[in-house]
N, C-alpha and C positions, 0 to 999 in steps of 0.2 A: 168654660167659655173661652173661645179663642179670639184673638184680636183680628180686625179686619185689615189685612195687609195687602197692599197692592203688589201684584206679581212683578218681579224684576224682569224687564223685557229687553233692553238694549245690551249690546255686547259689552259696553263700558259699565253699565250697572251690574251685569252678571260678574264681570271681572272684579269689581270692587267687593261684591258679596263674597266671592271665593277668597280674595285677599284677607278679608276681615275674618272669615272662618279659619283660615290658615294660621292666624295669629292667636287663636284661642288659648293655646298653652302659654304663650308669652304674657297673657293677661292674668294668669294665676298669680295672686299676691299683689297685683297692680292696685295701688290705692284709688285709682281712677276707673277701675274696671266697670263699676255700675254706670258711671257717667258715659263711658265709651259705649257701653251696650245700649243705653237710652238714646244716645246721639245717633248710632247707626240704625236703631229701630226707627227713628224719624225718617232717615233716608230710605230705608227699606219700604216704609209705607207710602212715601211720596215720589221716590226716584229722583233723578236729576231734574233740576228746575228747567222749565220750558216756556214758551211764549204765553201760555195760558196762566202762568203765575205772574201776578201783577208786577212784582218787583223785578222780574226777570223778562218782562214783556219784549224788550229789544235785544236781549242776549239769551238766545235759546241754547242753553248749555247742553241739552240732550242731543241737539243736532250738531253743535260745534265740537262736542267731545265724543267722537265716534268710537274711541277705544280708551281704556284706562291703562296707562303704563304700569309696569311692575314697580313695586315700592323700592326706592333707592336704599342700598345698603350703606354701611359705614364707609366713608372715603378711604381708599388705599393710598399708599405713599406717592403714587403717580398723580392721583387727583389733588392731593394736598400740595404737591410741588406746583401743579398748574395754577393753584390758587394764590401763590405768593404775590403775584402782580394785581390781584383783585383790588378794586377801589382806587386805582391809580389816579383817576381823574380828580379825586378829592384830597390828594395828599397835601395840597397847599392850604387846606383848611386848618391843619394842626390838630386834628381830632384823635382821640384814643381809639385805635382800631380793634374791633372785636369781630373775628372772622368765623363764619359758619360755612362749611364745604358740604354741599349736598344735604343741607339741613342739620348737620352735626357740628357742634361747637368744637373748634380746634385751638386749644390754648397755645400751642407752639407758634401759631401764626398771629396770635393776638397780643396786644400791648397790655400786659397785666402788672407791669412794674410800677411801684410807687403810686398806688391807688390813693386818691385823695381821701381825707378823713370823711367817714360816713358813706363811702361808696364800696359796695360789694358786687362782684360779678361771678356768676356761676352757670353751671349747665342745668337745663330743665330736666334732662334724663337722669342726671345724678340726684337732683332734688326729689324726683318721684321715687327713684330706687331707695333713697333713704326715708321715704314716707314723711318728708318735711311737712308737718301739720299746717304751717302757715301758708305754704305754697299750694298744697293739695286743697286747702280750704278755699283759696281764691280762684283757682283755675275755673274758668266758665262762669264766674259770678260777678265780674267787674261791671260789665254791661251786657247782660244776657240777650240772646237773639235766638229766634227760631229759624234763622236762615239755614238752608240745607248745606251750602258750601262750608259754613262755619261748623255745622254739625259733623261733616266729614273730617275736617281738621281735628276736632275733639276725638273722633273714632280712631284716627290713624296717627296722630302726632307722636313723634319719636323723641325729638330733642329740640333745643332752642336755647334761649338765654333767659336767665333770671337776674334781673338787675335791680338792686335796692339802693335808694338814696335816703339817708337818714334825715330826721327833722333838722331844719336849719342849715343843712349842707348846701353850699353854692359851688357847683363845679366850674372850675376855670376853663377846662377844655370840653369841647363837644364829645359825646360818645358816638362812635360810628359803627353801627352794626352792618357788617358786610355779608350779604347772602350770595355766595358764588356757587353756580352750578358748573361742575368741571368733570363729571363722569363722562367716560368714552361712549356710553350707551344711553339711549332715551329711557328715562325713568320718571317716577313721580315722587315729589318731595313734600312732606307734610311737617312743617316746623311750627312750634308754638313757643312764643316768648312772653314773658311777664315782667313789666317795669312797675316798680312801686316807688312813688315819690312822696317823701314825708312832708309834714306840715312846714311851711315857710322855707321850702327848699327851692333851688334854682338849677335848671339843667337844660342843655340842648342835646336833642337826640336825633341822629341822622340814621336812616334806614335805606340802604341801597341794594338793588337786586340786579344781577348780571349773569350772562350765560352765552354759549356759543350759538352761531347762526345755522349750524349744519345739523342740529338735532331738534326733533319736535317733542322736547321734554315738557313736563307738567309741574306747576308749582301751586300748592295751596298753603299759603302762609297766613298766620294769625298772630297779632300782637295785642295783648291786654295791657292797658295803661291806667294805673290807678293813681290819681293825683290828690294829695291831702289838702288841707285848708291853707290859705294864704300862700300858695306855691305858684311858681311860674315855670311852664315847660314850653319849649319850642320843639316841634317834631316835624321833620322833613323826610318824606319817602321819595326816593328816586328809582324809577323803573327803566332800566336799559337792557331788558332781557333780549335773548336771541330772537331773530326774525321769525322763527317757527314755534316759539314757546307759547303755551297756554298758562297764563298767570292769574291766580285769584288771590287777593290780599284783603284781609279783614282787620280793621282796627276797632277794638272795643275799648272805649275810654269812659272814665268817670271822673268828674272834677268836683272838688270839695268847695266849701264856702270861700268866697272872695278870691278864688284862684283864677289863673289865666292860662289858657292853652292857645298856642298859635300853631296851626297845622297846615302843612302844604304837601301836596302830591305833584311830582313832576314826572311825566312819562313820555318817553320817545321810543321805547322798544317793545317787543312782543307782537305776536300775531293776533292773539285774543287776550285782552287784559280787562279785569274787572277789579276796581278799587272800591272797597266797601268801608263805610264808617258808621259806627253805632255809638253815639255820644250821649251820655246821661248826665244831667246836672244833679249832682248829689248833695250840694250845699248852696245856700242862698248867696246872691250877689256874685256869682262866678261869671266869667267872660270867656268867649272863644272867638278866634278869628280862623276861619277855615277857608282854604283856597286850593287851587289846582291850575296846572298848566299842562296841556297835552299837545305834542307836535307829531302829526301822524302823516304817513305816506303809504303808497302802495294800496294794499287791501287790509291795513290794520284796522282792528276793531277794539275801541277802548271805552269801557263803561265805567262811569263814576256814579255810585249809588250810595246815598247817605241818609241817615235818620238822626236828627238832632232832637233830643227829648228833654224839653224844659219841664222838669218834674217839680221844681220848687220855685219860689218867688225871686224876683229881682235879677234873673239871668239875662245876659246880653250875648248875641251871637251875630256874627257878620260872615257872610259866605260869598266868595267871588271865585268863579271857575272860568278859565279861558281854554278854548280848543282851536288849534289851527290844523285844517284838513286839506291835504293834497291828494291828487289822483283819485282812487276809489275808496279812500278810507271812510271810517264810520265812527262817529263819536256819540256817546249816550250820556246824558246827565239826568239822574232822577234824584231829587232832593226833597226831603220831607221834614218839615218843622212841626213838632207836636208841642202844644202848650197845654199841660194838664190842669185839671180843676185845682184851684188854689195857687197856681203859679202866676200870681198877679205881678204887674209891673215888669213883665218880660218885654224885652226889645230885641226883635229878631228880624234880620233882613237877609235875602238870598238873591244872587244874581248869577246867571250863566250866560256867556257870549261865545259864539262860535264864528270863526273866520274861515270861509270856504274859498280855497284857491283853485278849485276845479268844479266843473259842472257835475262830475260824477260822484263827488264827495256828498256825504249825508250827515246831518246832525239832528238827533232827536233830543229835545229837552222836555222834561216833565217836572217842574217845580210844584210842590204841594204844601198847603197849610192845614193843620188840624188844631183848632183853637177851641178850648173848653174854659176859657177865663175871659172876663170882660175888660179888665184894666190892663191892656197890652197894646204894644205897637209892633205890627208885623207886616211884612211885605215881601214880594218876590217878583222876579222878572227874568225874561229870557229873550235873547236876540240871536239871529243868524243872518250872515250876509257876506258879501264880497268886500274886497278892498275898496276903500273910498276913492273914486276916480278923480274927484276934485283934489284931494290930497296928493295923489300920484301926479296929476298935472302940475301942481304947485312945485313939487320936488324936481320934476323933469324940467320945468321952465327955468330952473336955477342950475341947469347943467348936470344934474345927477342922472347917470344912466338908468334905464327902466328896471333892470334887475336889482340894482343897489337901492333904488327908491322903494321897491317892493319890500326888500329886506329891512330897510329902516322902519317901515310901517309895521311889519310883522314883529320886529323886536320890541317896538313901542307897545304893541298890543299885548305881547306876553309879559313885558316888564312890569305892567301894573299888577299882575299877580305875584311876581317875584319880589316886589318892594316890601311885602310883608315879612320877609326874612331879616331877622335882626342882625345875623352874623354877616359882616361885610365879605369875608373871604368865601363863604358858602354861597352868598348871593352872586358873587362874581363868577364862581365855578359853574353855577347853573346858567348864567348868562353866556358863558363860553360854550356850554353844551347846546344852547339854543342857536348860537352863531354857527356851530359845527353842523347842526341839522340844516341850517339855511345854505351853507356852502355845498353840502351833499346833494341838495335839491337841484343844483345846477342853474 
């Protein structure tokens, strides 16, 4: 009996199929071979997601991704040299820099000296080559998802970071994962990282992505974040990809009992960007604050899609997303809160707000609730509109020029999302990036 498989039709889908077939020999002896085959099988059956797939309703990847770039190879000396200045905008934060160039971990550019007690940092590729049972057993299991983009990452992932924080460890310095695209040619990068945070541990994790403006390269990045009981993690993802880049990023996170996750995504770059979050409550009494800020211009398209799965009782979640849209840009927010049977005393709230600076800009908001328990407090809301003319008049009446008055209101609008960042230096760095975006607006 043969499986019912949908024929691969588009040029991009055909190229991905050929690339996967070409890597068959490399999968011999790969401890993840069966998982890779199953993941690609899902893609082969369904193809690239399109507007008829509900979760991709506003981001038709089949139409947007007309070709699949060749897989990026290991970075050469020239590419590594070009990456030396990566992450420069966050040097003032004082974080420990961990650099990946074209998806490959580069120890010589990374700060690996004097690691704090309980902290280990290594390469995903090396962990898989060594058949590390702990890592192999966790990849793809932290917060499983049927999403096709995540499945493609599983099928093609080559390298990434494995970061482990032991029970009780409290990292004094943030960890900064720098994903730099520096290849001289357009290619596709599939990186997979795994962060394991032990019980009662404390850490701040920064994830930044950057690349050149003159190449239409493609990124499919995934990060699995496993947080133990009574732990606290701050995670900030910063996207300043090149103006022609296609960037898909998936965060799959699970939080243990009484733990706290503060997550923020900040996006100014990329032609087509999709930030995905799949958050699973694995222990009772956990709390999460999830936020985002996007500043868009031109014809940028940024999609934030998330699923918060309250699978156990007593969980709390707060979600706040802000988008500022200029010119013909397009912002998408799709947020789903699921409260499973038995997840009583869940308290979940979601809000998304879009600020339209142009009549040609578009914001699509789709908040959702799926509630299967009765002792809960849940709510959601969405707004989209222009700058408040009364506030503009108030500022201008006090002698503030029109452009500066607009900038003040936009900074205040975005600042509400940035206030959730606990690290003062990091919050200031993102505020500076927002100010730079406003200056470039003219």
